[in-house]
Each structure stands twice: as structure tokens, then as C-alpha cells.
C-alpha positions in Angstrom: 0.0 0.0 0.0 1.5 3.4 -1.0 2.0 6.0 1.7 -0.8 8.3 0.5 -3.4 5.5 0.7 -2.2 4.4 4.1 -2.5 7.9 5.5 -6.0 8.4 4.0 -7.3 5.2 5.6 -6.2 6.7 9.0 -8.1 9.9 8.4 -11.7 10.3 9.4 -14.0 11.9 6.8 -14.5 14.9 9.1 -10.7 15.3 9.5 -10.1 14.9 5.8 -12.6 17.6 4.9 -11.4 20.0 7.5 -7.7 19.6 6.6 -8.2 19.6 2.9 -10.9 22.3 2.4 -8.4 24.9 1.3 -6.7 22.3 -1.0 -9.9 21.3 -2.7 -10.7 24.9 -3.4 -7.2 25.6 -4.6 -7.3 22.6 -6.9 -10.6 23.5 -8.3 -9.5 27.1 -9.0 -6.3 25.8 -10.7 -8.4 23.5 -12.9 -10.6 26.4 -13.9 -7.6 28.3 -15.2 -7.3 25.7 -17.9 -9.7 26.5 -20.8 -10.4 22.8 -21.3 -12.0 22.6 -17.8 -15.2 20.5 -17.8 -18.6 22.0 -17.0 -20.0 18.7 -15.9 -20.5 20.1 -12.3 -23.5 22.1 -13.5 -26.7 20.7 -12.0 -29.6 20.3 -14.4 -32.1 18.9 -11.9 -33.7 15.5 -11.2 -37.0 16.5 -12.9 -35.8 16.5 -16.5 -38.0 16.6 -18.5 -40.8 17.9 -16.4 -43.9 15.7 -16.3 -46.2 18.8 -16.5 -45.7 21.4 -19.2 -44.2 24.3 -17.2 -46.0 27.7 -17.3 -43.1 29.4 -15.3 -39.4 29.1 -15.6 -38.5 30.9 -12.4 -39.9 32.3 -9.1 -39.4 35.7 -7.4 -40.9 35.4 -3.9 -41.4 38.8 -2.2 -41.6 37.7 1.4 -43.2 40.3 3.7 -41.8 39.1 7.0 -43.7 39.9 10.2 -47.3 39.3 9.0 -48.8 42.1 7.0 -52.3 43.0 8.0 -54.7 41.8 5.3 -57.3 44.1 6.8 -55.3 47.2 6.0 -54.1 46.1 2.6 -56.2 43.6 0.5 -59.3 42.4 2.4 -61.9 45.2 2.9 -64.4 44.5 5.6 -67.2 47.1 5.9 -68.9 45.1 8.7 -65.7 45.2 10.7 -65.5 49.0 10.1 -69.1 49.3 11.4 -68.3 47.3 14.5 -65.1 49.0 15.3 -64.7 49.5 19.1 -67.5 47.0 19.9 -66.9 43.5 21.4 -65.8 40.9 19.0 -68.5 38.2 18.6 -67.6 35.3 21.0 -68.8 32.7 18.4 -65.7 33.5 16.4 -63.0 33.8 19.1 -64.0 31.5 22.0 -61.4 28.7 22.4 -59.4 29.9 19.5 -55.6 30.3 19.4 -54.7 34.0 19.7 -51.0 34.7 20.3 -51.0 37.5 22.8 -54.6 38.4 23.4 -55.6 35.5 25.6 -57.7 36.5 28.6 -58.2 40.0 27.3 -61.3 41.9 26.3 -61.5 41.5 22.5 -62.8 44.5 20.7 -63.1 45.0 16.9 -60.7 47.3 15.2 -62.0 48.5 11.8 -59.8 48.9 8.7 -57.4 51.8 9.3 -57.1 52.9 5.6 -59.7 53.5 2.9 -60.0 51.0 0.1 -61.0 51.5 -3.5 -61.5 49.4 -6.6 -58.7 49.3 -9.1 -58.4 48.4 -12.8 -60.8 46.8 -15.1 -61.0 43.9 -12.7 -62.2 46.3 -9.9 -60.2 44.5 -7.3 -60.4 46.0 -3.7 -57.0 47.2 -2.7 -56.1 49.8 0.0 -55.3 53.3 -1.1 -51.9 53.1 0.6 -50.8 50.7 -2.2 -51.5 52.9 -5.2 -48.7 51.4 -7.4 -49.8 47.8 -6.6 -53.4 49.0 -7.2 -52.3 50.2 -10.6 -51.3 46.6 -11.6 -54.5 45.0 -10.1 -55.4 43.4 -13.5 -52.2 41.4 -13.3 -52.8 40.1 -9.8 -54.5 37.0 -8.4 -55.4 37.9 -4.9 -55.8 34.9 -2.6 -57.9 36.0 0.4 -58.4 32.6 1.9 -54.9 31.5 3.0 -54.6 29.6 6.3 -51.6 28.4 8.3 -51.1 26.4 11.5 -48.3 28.3 13.4 -49.1 31.4 15.3 -45.5 32.6 16.1 -43.1 34.1 13.6 -40.3 31.6 13.4 -42.3 28.4 13.1 -44.8 30.1 10.8 -42.0 31.3 8.5 -40.5 27.7 8.7 -43.9 26.3 7.7 -44.3 28.8 4.8 -40.8 28.1 3.6 -40.4 24.3 4.1 -44.0 22.9 4.3 -43.6 21.9 7.9 -42.8 23.7 11.2 -40.1 21.2 12.0 -36.7 22.7 11.5 -34.1 21.1 9.3 -36.2 20.5 6.2 -35.3 21.9 2.8 -36.8 25.3 1.8 -38.9 25.9 -1.3 -36.0 27.4 -3.2 -33.8 24.4 -2.4 -36.5 21.9 -3.6 -36.8 23.9 -6.8 -33.1 24.1 -7.3 -32.8 20.4 -6.7 -35.7 19.6 -9.0 -34.9 21.9 -11.9 -31.3 23.2 -11.5 -30.2 26.6 -12.7 -30.1 28.1 -16.2 -26.8 29.9 -15.3 -23.7 28.0 -14.3 -22.0 31.2 -13.1 -24.6 32.2 -10.4 -26.4 30.2 -7.7 -29.7 28.7 -8.5 -31.3 30.1 -5.3 -30.5 33.6 -4.2 -31.8 35.4 -1.1 -31.9 39.2 -0.5 -33.2 41.1 2.5 -34.2 44.6 3.5 -36.0 46.1 6.5 -37.9 49.1 7.7 -41.4 50.3 8.6 -42.1 48.3 11.7 -40.6 45.8 14.1 -38.0 43.9 12.1 -38.4 40.3 12.9 -35.1 38.4 12.7 -34.9 35.8 9.9 -32.8 32.7 10.5 -30.5 31.5 7.8 -32.2 28.1 8.0 -35.2 29.6 6.3 -33.3 29.2 3.0 -31.4 26.0 4.1 -31.1 22.9 2.0 -32.0 20.8 5.0 -31.1 17.2 4.3 -30.6 17.9 0.6 -26.9 18.2 -0.5 -25.8 21.6 0.6 -25.2 22.8 -3.0 -29.0 23.4 -3.2 -29.3 25.8 -0.2 -29.9 29.5 -0.8 -27.0 31.9 -1.2 -27.6 35.2 0.6 -26.4 38.3 -1.2 -25.7 41.5 0.7 -28.1 44.3 -0.1 -25.4 46.9 -0.1 -21.6 46.9 -0.4 -19.9 43.7 -1.6 -22.8 41.5 -2.7 -21.1 38.2 -1.7 -18.6 38.3 1.1 -15.3 36.4 0.8 -15.8 35.6 -2.9 -12.6 37.3 -3.9 -9.1 36.1 -3.5 -7.3 37.3 -0.3 -4.4 39.7 -0.8 -1.2 37.9 -1.8 -2.9 34.7 -3.2 -2.2 34.3 -6.9 -3.3 31.7 -9.3 0.3 30.4 -9.6 0.5 29.9 -5.9 -2.8 27.9 -6.0 -1.5 25.8 -8.9 1.4 24.5 -6.7 -1.1 22.7 -4.5 -3.2 21.1 -7.2 -1.2 17.9 -7.9 -1.1 16.8 -4.3 -4.8 17.6 -3.6 -5.9 15.9 -6.8 -4.1 12.8 -5.8 -5.6 12.9 -2.3 -9.1 13.3 -3.8 -8.5 10.4 -6.2 -7.4 8.1 -3.4 -10.2 9.2 -1.2 -12.8 8.4 -3.9 -11.7 4.8 -3.8 -12.6 4.4 -0.1 -15.3 7.1 0.7 -18.6 7.9 -0.9 -19.7 11.3 0.4 -21.8 13.7 -1.8 -20.6 16.6 0.3 -17.1 16.3 -1.2 -18.5 16.7 -4.7 -20.7 19.6 -3.4 -17.7 21.4 -1.9 -15.8 21.1 -5.2 -18.8 22.3 -7.1 -19.2 25.3 -4.8 -15.6 26.3 -5.1 -16.0 26.2 -8.9 -19.1 28.3 -8.6 -17.3 30.8 -6.3 -14.5 31.2 -8.7 -16.9 31.9 -11.6 -18.8 34.3 -9.4 -15.7 36.4 -9.1 -16.5 37.5 -12.7 -20.2 37.2 -12.8 -21.2 39.0 -9.6 -19.5 42.4 -10.4 -21.2 42.4 -13.8 -24.5 41.5 -12.2 -24.3 44.5 -9.8 -23.2 47.0 -12.3 -26.4 49.1 -12.0 -24.9 52.1 -13.9 -25.6 50.3 -17.2 -29.4 50.5 -16.5 -31.2 53.2 -18.5 -32.5 56.3 -16.6 -36.2 55.3 -17.0 -35.5 52.1 -15.1 -34.1 54.1 -12.1 -37.2 56.3 -12.3 -39.5 53.3 -12.4 -38.0 51.6 -9.3 -37.2 54.8 -7.4 -33.5 53.7 -6.8 -30.2 53.6 -8.6 -29.4 50.3 -7.0 -27.0 49.1 -4.4 -28.5 51.2 -1.5 -29.8 48.3 0.6 -33.5 49.1 0.0 -36.3 46.8 -1.0 -36.4 48.7 -4.3 -32.8 48.0 -5.0 -33.3 44.3 -4.2 -36.3 44.3 -6.7 -34.0 45.7 -9.4 -31.3 43.2 -8.6 -34.0 40.4 -8.6 -34.9 41.4 -12.2 -31.2 41.2 -13.2 -30.9 37.8 -11.5 -34.0 36.6 -13.3 -32.6 37.8 -16.6 -29.5 35.7 -16.0 -31.3 32.5 -15.4 -31.4 32.2 -11.6 -34.2 29.8 -10.8 -35.5 31.0 -7.4 -35.1 34.5 -6.0 -36.4 35.3 -2.5 -36.6 38.9 -1.2 -37.4 39.4 2.5 -38.6 42.7 3.8 -38.6 42.8 7.6 -41.0 45.4 8.7 -44.6 44.1 8.9 -45.0 43.2 12.6 -47.4 45.9 13.8 -48.6 44.9 17.3 -49.0 48.7 17.9 -49.5 51.6 15.7 -50.9 49.6 12.8 -52.3 52.6 11.0 -49.0 54.5 10.7 -47.0 51.3 10.5 -48.7 49.8 7.6 -48.7 53.1 5.7 -45.0 53.6 6.2 -44.1 50.0 5.4 -46.4 50.0 2.3 -44.5 53.1 1.0 -41.2 51.1 1.2 -42.4 48.2 -1.0 -45.4 49.5 -3.1 -43.6 51.3 -5.9 -40.8 48.7 -6.4 -43.2 45.8 -6.3 -45.2 47.2 -9.1 -42.0 48.3 -10.9 -40.7 44.7 -10.9 -43.9 43.4 -12.5 -44.0 46.2 -15.1 -40.3 45.8 -15.9 -40.7 42.1 -16.4 -43.8 42.6 -18.5 -42.2 45.1 -20.8 -39.3 42.6 -21.3 -41.6 39.8 -22.1 -40.5 37.9 -19.0 -43.6 38.1 -16.8 -45.4 35.2 -18.5 -42.5 32.9 -17.5 -41.8 34.4 -14.1 -44.0 33.6 -11.1 -44.2 36.5 -8.6 -45.5 35.8 -5.1 -46.2 38.5 -2.4 -47.1 37.7 1.2 -46.1 37.0 4.7 -46.2 34.1 7.2 -49.7 35.0 8.5 -52.1 37.9 8.8 -53.4 40.1 11.7 -56.4 39.9 14.0 -59.6 41.8 13.5 -59.4 42.5 17.2 -57.4 45.4 18.6 -54.2 45.0 20.5 -54.1 48.6 21.7 -53.8 50.5 18.4 -52.3 47.4 16.7 -53.2 43.9 15.8 -52.0 40.4 17.0 -50.9 37.4 14.8 -53.7 35.7 12.9 -53.6 32.3 11.2 -57.2 31.5 10.3 -57.5 33.7 7.2 -55.1 36.1 5.5 -54.0 37.3 2.0 -51.2 36.7 -0.4 -51.1 37.4 -4.1 -49.5 35.9 -7.2 -48.8 37.2 -10.7 -47.3 36.1 -14.0 -46.0 32.6 -14.6 -49.3 30.9 -15.6 -51.5 32.7 -13.0 -54.8 34.3 -13.9 -54.6 38.1 -13.6 -57.3 40.4 -12.3 -59.1 37.7 -10.1 -59.8 37.2 -6.5 -59.8 33.7 -5.0 -61.4 32.7 -1.8 -62.8 34.9 1.0 -62.9 35.4 4.7 -66.0 36.1 6.8 -67.4 39.5 7.4 -64.8 40.2 10.1 -61.8 38.9 8.2 -61.4 36.2 10.9 -62.0 32.8 9.3 -61.4 31.8 5.7 -64.7 30.6 4.6 -64.5 30.0 0.8 -62.0 28.2 -1.4 -59.5 27.8 1.5 -55.8 27.5 0.5 -53.5 25.8 3.0 -49.7 26.3 2.9 -49.3 22.8 1.3 -51.8 23.7 -1.4 -49.8 26.9 -2.1 -46.6 24.8 -2.5 -48.3 22.2 -4.7 -49.5 24.9 -7.0 -46.1 26.6 -7.1 -44.4 23.4 -8.1 -47.1 22.6 -10.7 -46.6 26.0 -12.4 -42.9 25.0 -12.7 -43.9 21.7 -14.3 -43.3 19.6 -11.2 -45.8 17.0 -9.9 -45.4 17.8 -6.1 -46.0 14.2 -5.0 -43.1 12.9 -7.2 -40.4 15.4 -6.2 -39.0 13.5 -3.3 -35.7 12.8 -1.5 -35.0 9.7 0.6 -33.7 10.6 4.1 -33.6 8.3 7.1 -35.6 5.6 5.4 -38.5 7.9 4.3 -39.3 9.7 1.0 -39.8 13.4 2.0 -41.3 16.1 -0.2 -42.1 19.8 0.1 -45.8 19.3 0.5 -45.2 16.7 3.3 -48.4 14.4 3.3 -50.9 17.0 2.0 -51.4 19.5 -0.8 -53.7 20.0 -3.7 -53.0 22.2 -6.8 -55.4 25.2 -6.8 -56.4 24.8 -10.4 -58.9 27.7 -10.3 -56.1 30.3 -10.3 -54.1 28.8 -13.2 -54.5 30.5 -16.6 
């Protein structure tokens, strides 16, 4: 037995990975210097071809973290307005889960902003969202969403992974695993975040985790300002020539290791180092906003790179153009336990213009039909007052979708006259996920991954495609 093999057999897998991580990266970078480098590492997905004809190629998910109040934005309730200040009917609330209002006198709080009808579709949308109101004919407003977790983190986990149990793959990771990316120089799943307008709920990185899927499918968080991807550049003093000196030894170690160990994370690490190297060129070009025409800056209300939601929307469009499969934007600012009137108005101003701009921009480029846009939070807010705010609410809330095979100018489902219970065409989180995958051409029951003896899927053990909202 040669010395290299003998030493490898005495190394644990963990020790090998920790000792050779730098070497793997160096070897990969050296290989990439050679023009004959193979692109075999690009992932093209396990669902290829798709069993369903896809209506969308990609997803941009505008995640309004904190729980935006449907009652101030998209679900007008004149009866609630009439009852404002009066006791909430006990038939609705008795014995029901209410996050922070247990044991308190429950009084109705009417809508805090006027609504009007917008577009030819005459959809009811609050006047604090004039730009979104202006694209009402492109929107499918789902007013009958329900969820099962009443606190932020587990509710976000359920909305992102299909279960409140931590450690499962996120939507973007499932989509990345199922379909791959159209761009080998950028991640298939990118996450951006902004904040402002209300209490900024923290968002854990596990919300875009790959869970038990190979880690190459997890989301990659881009910084909203400054250097988009930290540590992607070479450190000072490290040259390609220096890296090349290491390649022969590490390549031999990897070859020897492959003979005795089968660990997909080794291949993942190599692929990610390759991607990181290619991103050294692709990311600066991606974030070169100065090449955008002036009318685009006027449309979004930003020149990019300033850390705002508007800047992230502009970057999302540029990512979509370059073939990134799943782009998720978090805006942390919708948790209004107090001051819901001023809070929703202020937060709405931070997202309204850019949201509409993103849809209009995609539409004028001929991309909206193949890009699924989603807007919504992890739950809604109570019809009952919490001082001058609202508590968390899970029994009926609103999200909307546009583009990517969705009917425009329609409303699906309804809540009762108080906005408390979803009462018509109820859409569960698993139904929402099943529909999303269907629009991408994926049969949700067949996109599975075997882990610990069980085939897991995004929709867990439930989920039905909401066919009524599909064009």
C-alpha cells in the first residue's frame, strides 16, 4: 500500500474535509484556469424533462416578514368597520388560538385605511398601495390563506419548508434540486433582505437552508449593499500560480479518497468552489447598475446598491434575466402589534412602488409570463385590537401571485365579514406549495428525497393544486 493510501485510511471523513478544504478549493481554481475545464458540475435537476408542461421558468418570492395585515391592505371589511370598538363576537373567538390576546377583552378594530376598486377587474386594494393597485389586473389575490403556526419563526418555517419542523429543505432548495439553474455562473437560489417600517423580525438562515438535501442546493444570501457576496474574492497575496502548486497533491488525495469514501458533500464542496470562482467575474457584472437606463431608475425609485427593497427588486430582475431559478426577497417590517395605521402606511411606501415596478419591468421585457411572482407574509393580523395594533392571525389572510401561468385580475377565496375565518376556497400552505411546483412543471408528490428511510417532499403528506387560479 502506498503512503498516500495508508494515510488516507487513517483519516476520518471529518478530519479529511477540515484539513483539505483549502486544498480542494485551490485545486478547483487551478483546474478552472485551464480553458479545457469540464462544466460537468452544473446541476440540471432531477425532474428533467418535467412531467407537466411548465408555465413558469423561475420564481421571485417577495416575502413580507412579520405578518402584513390583510385588513389594512387587501381584504376590505365594511362590517368590521361598522363594529369598530365594539366587542368581538364570541362565536368567532372563543377557544381559538390568539397569540398575545388570551384572557383580554376582545374589541373589533376596523380597517385603518380606505379601500378603492382598481383596474378593469375592480379589485379591492387599499389606497396606501397605489402602485400595486395600478397593476391590479395582473394580480390573483388569494384571500383565503390559512396556516397552522401562530408565532413568527415556526410560521416562517412552515411557509418556507412545508412543515414547522426545523431542518427540512426550503422551497427554493427543492426547486433548485428539481430543476437546476439556467446559469452556471450564479447560484440557482439567491436570497436578499431589507428592512424598515415596523418591528424587524429576525430571519434565521435556516429559512433558506437545503436541509437534508446536498448543501449545494441551499440559498446563497447576497448582501443588499456593499460587496454582494462576502469572501468571494481572492485574499491579498494569493495568486493563481500559488494555488497551482497545490493542485497535484490535492488531486491525488481526492482520487485516493474516492476509492474508499462515498460522500456527496465532497462533490458539493468542489462544485461550490468552482461556482465561487466563476462568481468572481459574474457578480461584479450583475451588480453594475450604472448600465441600466434612466427610465428604469425612475421606475423603481432607486439607482441600486443602496440596501433598500427597491434596490433588491431591481437586482432580482437582473438575476432573473441571467437564469437564476428561485429568488427570494425578505422585507422585515410588517410586525405591527401597535400603531398599525401609521406602521402599515409607512411600510407600504417602502415596498409598493418597487413591487409594481418589478412586474411592469418584467412585463415590458416579455418575462412576466414565465416568471411567477409571489407577495405575502407568514400569517395575517387579528380583526381584534391590540391597543392600536393587531395580533398574529392564522385562520384567514391574504397573499397574491402574478405572472408565470397565474390568472390576472381575479380574487380567489374569501374570509368572513370580520376577516377572521377563511370561509370559501380555503388555501393551505401545502396547497400553495403544490400549486407553485405545478406551475414550474413539477408534480409535487413525485419530487421526493429519501432521508432516514423515508421519502420526503415539500408538501409533506398533503397539498392540492389550486387549479382555479391557473391560466
